[in-house]
N, C-alpha and C positions, 0 to 999 in steps of 0.2 A: 278242866274246862268249866267256865262259869255257867251258872244256871241263869236262864233268861227270865227276867221279870216281865210278864206279859201285860202291858198297859191296856190292851184291848179288853182282856178278860176282867181286869180290875175295874176299868171304866164301865163295863157292862153291869157289873155287880152294883156299882154306885148308882147307875141310872135306874136299875130295878128298885133299889131302895128309895130313890127320889120319887119314882112313880107311886110307890106305896104311900109315901108322905103326902104327895099331891092328892091322892084318893082320900086320905084321912082329913085333909083340909077341906076337900069338897063336901064331906059329910057335915062340916061346920059352916058351909055356905061361902067358903073362901077359895078363890082361884088365884094362884100365884101368877104374876104378870111380869114380863121382861120386855124392855124397849131397847132396841139397838139402832143407833144413828150412824149412817154411812154417808160420808161427804166425799163427793168425787167418784172416780171410777177405777180405783186401784184394783187390779185383778185378784191379788191375794186376799185383800180385805173383802172383796165381793164374795169370793169363795167361802171364806171363813164365816161371814154373816149368814150365808145360805145354810151352812152346816149348823149354825146355832138355831136358826129358824126350824130346821128339820128336827133337831134334837128336842126342842121345846114341844113340838107337836107330838113326838113319840111318847113323852112322859106326862102330857096333859097340862103343860104350862102355856098360858096365854102369851102370845108374843106379837109385838109390833115392830116391823122393820121400816124405819123412816129414812128415805133416801133423798139427799139434797145434791144439787149441782155443785161443781167445784167452785163456782162463783159465790157460793153462800158466804155471807159476811160474818164477822165475829159477833156482832149484835144480834143477827138473826139466829145464830147457833145458840147463843146464851138465852135468848127468848124461848127457843124450843126446849132447852133444858129446864127453864122455869115452868113451862107448861107440863112437862113430864113429872117434875117434882110435886106438882099439885094434883096430878091425875091419880085418883084412888085405885084405878085398875092396874097401875104399874108399881111393882115392888122393887124392881131392879132396873137401873139405867146404865148403859154403856155407850160410849162414843168411840167408834172404831178408830184405832190408830193404824197408820200415820195420818194426820190431818194434812190437807193441802197447805202449801207454803202461804204464809200470811195469817194463819189462824194460830192463836195462842193456846196450846194444849193444856198448860197448867191452869190458865184462867177458866177453861171449860171444866177441868177436874174440880177446881175449887167451887164452881157453881153448883155441882151435883150435890143434892142433899146427902150427907154422910150415911144416913139410914138407908138410902137407896143405891149407894155406891157398891154395886155388885162385884166390881173388879178389885175393891179394897185399895184403891190408889189415893183417895182423899187423905190429906195430912192428918185429919182427925182419926181416921182408921189406921193409918200407919203408926200413929202414937199409941192407939189402943193395942195394936199388935205388940209393940215394944213393951207395954206394961202388962201384957197377958190378959187384957180385958176382952169381953165378947164383942166381936165386930166382924164384918166380912173380911176374909183373908184373900190375898191375891191368889188367883186360881191355879197358876202353875206351881208355886211353892206348896200350896195346900194339896195339890195332886201328888207332889213328890212325897209328902208325909204319908199319904194314903198308899202309895206304891211300896214304901218301906214297911208299912204295917202289913200290907198284903203279902209281902215276901217273908214276913216274920223276922225282920231285921231289928235287932235291939240297938237303940241309940244311946241309952243311958251310960255315961262313963266313957263313951267312944270318942275318938278323935276324928273330927270331920274337917275336911278342907273343901271350901267352895271356891271355884275358879270363875271369877266374874263378879262385879259389884254393882250390877244394874239395880234400879229401884223396882223393877218388875220381878226379878228372880233372885239375884245374888244376895242383896241385903235382907229381903224378907225371909228367905229360907234360912239364912244364918241366924236371924232372930228367933224363928220358930224352933230350930233344933237346939238352941241354947236355953230355951225357956225351961222353967221348972214344971214339967208336964210329962204325960205318959210317953209321948214320942219326942221328948226333948232331952234335957240334962246332958247334952253332949258338949265337948270342948271344941269350939269352932274357930277355924282360921279362915279369913276372907282374903283370897289372893286376887291380884289384878295385874295390869300391864306394867306396873312399877315394882312388883314383888321381886326381890332378889332371890336367885337360886330357886326359882319356882318349882323346878323338877324335884329338888331335894325336899321342899316343903310338902309337895303332893305325896311323896313316898311315905310320909308319916301317917297318912290318912287311913283309918279303918273304913270310912265312908267318904267317897269323893263325888262331889256334884260339879259337873262341867257345864258352865253356862257363859262361855267367853265369846262365842260367835266366830270361832275360827275352825274351819273344817279339819277334823282329825288331828287337832293340836295335842291332845292327850294320848300318848303312846304307852306301851307296856313299861317303858323305862320310868314312867311317872308313878307307877303303882307298886304298893306293897303287896306281896303275895297274899291272896285271900281278901283283898279290899272289895267293898261293895261300890259299884260304879253307876252313877245316875247321869245319863247324858241328856242334857236339855237342848243341845244345839240342833238346828235344822238348817243345813247349808246345801246349796246347789253346786255341784261339781260337774264340770264338763265331762261328758262320756258319750262320744259319738258312736259307740257300739250300740247305743240304745236309740229307739225310734224318736224319743223326745229330745235327744241330744244332751241329756244330763242325768245325773242320779242324785238322790238325796242322801246326805251323810250327816252324822252328828259332829260334835266337838271332840269325840273320842275315836281313835283308830280301832274300830271294833275287832278287826281280825287279830290284832296283836293283844289287845286288852283282855279279850275273853279267855285267853290262855293263862292269864295271871289272876284275874278277879274271881271272887266266889259267886257274886251276883252281878248282872249287868242289864241295863235297859237297851233295847235295840232302837235304831232310827231307820225308818218310821216304826210305829207300833209300841213305843215305850211311854215316854212322858206326854207326847202329843195328844193321845185320846183323853188323857186325864184333865186337860185344861177345860174343855167344854163340859165334861162330867161335873167338875167342881163349880163351874159357872151355874149349872142347873141346881146343884146342891145349895149354893149361896143364895140363889133366888128364892128357893123354897124356905130356907132358914129365915130370910127376911119376912116372908109371908107368915111363917109360924109365929114370929115375934109380933106381927100385926094382929094375928088371930088371938094371941094371948092377952092383948090389952083389954 
């Protein structure tokens, strides 16, 4: 039976470390600042932004939540980003996805100062990640690295299979794990919807990262005995036995996978709590670079 990797505990330890770093910056007269821009009234985005605001307050990070109506134009949004780029109180800028129809998300990403790109999505920072240079790392992949470290999982020389090739998770975690670094040096295979015999490919993995966005797609048959399983997926599945009418599940069939894996992350409570923890860490890291100038 697999050992559960507790994302809540790992995230709590990172937040404690972040609070100490914020305190150290305060002694130098520097307060880290994060701005989150929310366009429209998407319920999931609204909940996530509130969680970010609460998390900032808990560790001492100054935060601004800027809410705009769905009618916000592209030029208005770009002007807002320009203002935040030049605001000395703001170290990190994020524009919450998804944006309403008609707004160009890539144009917004390109407008954010790469030095304030707390999500690590700007092409400048994507390139820096690929080259192993210091830059903000995408929060979920960075959180996966911390979870592996927390669980004492060795990555060097291991075979890793990443299922899913998104720019937010799949591609950056593949880049991080293949780098010449303490939590890298792995041989990484990136699978996707066009991968032939994907089940057989996954069975080669010492570490499997599931980020395909399909509920319970990865079953025990995909796993080599003793594999480490990191489940990034968050999917709503109808379950009328529950009051809210659904349950949350990952991209991994947890019930079967935990019988085969050596370590596994649950959903919820695995990768999820790490994303905001790493957002806080990224914001403080940007402030630390500002304080060192």
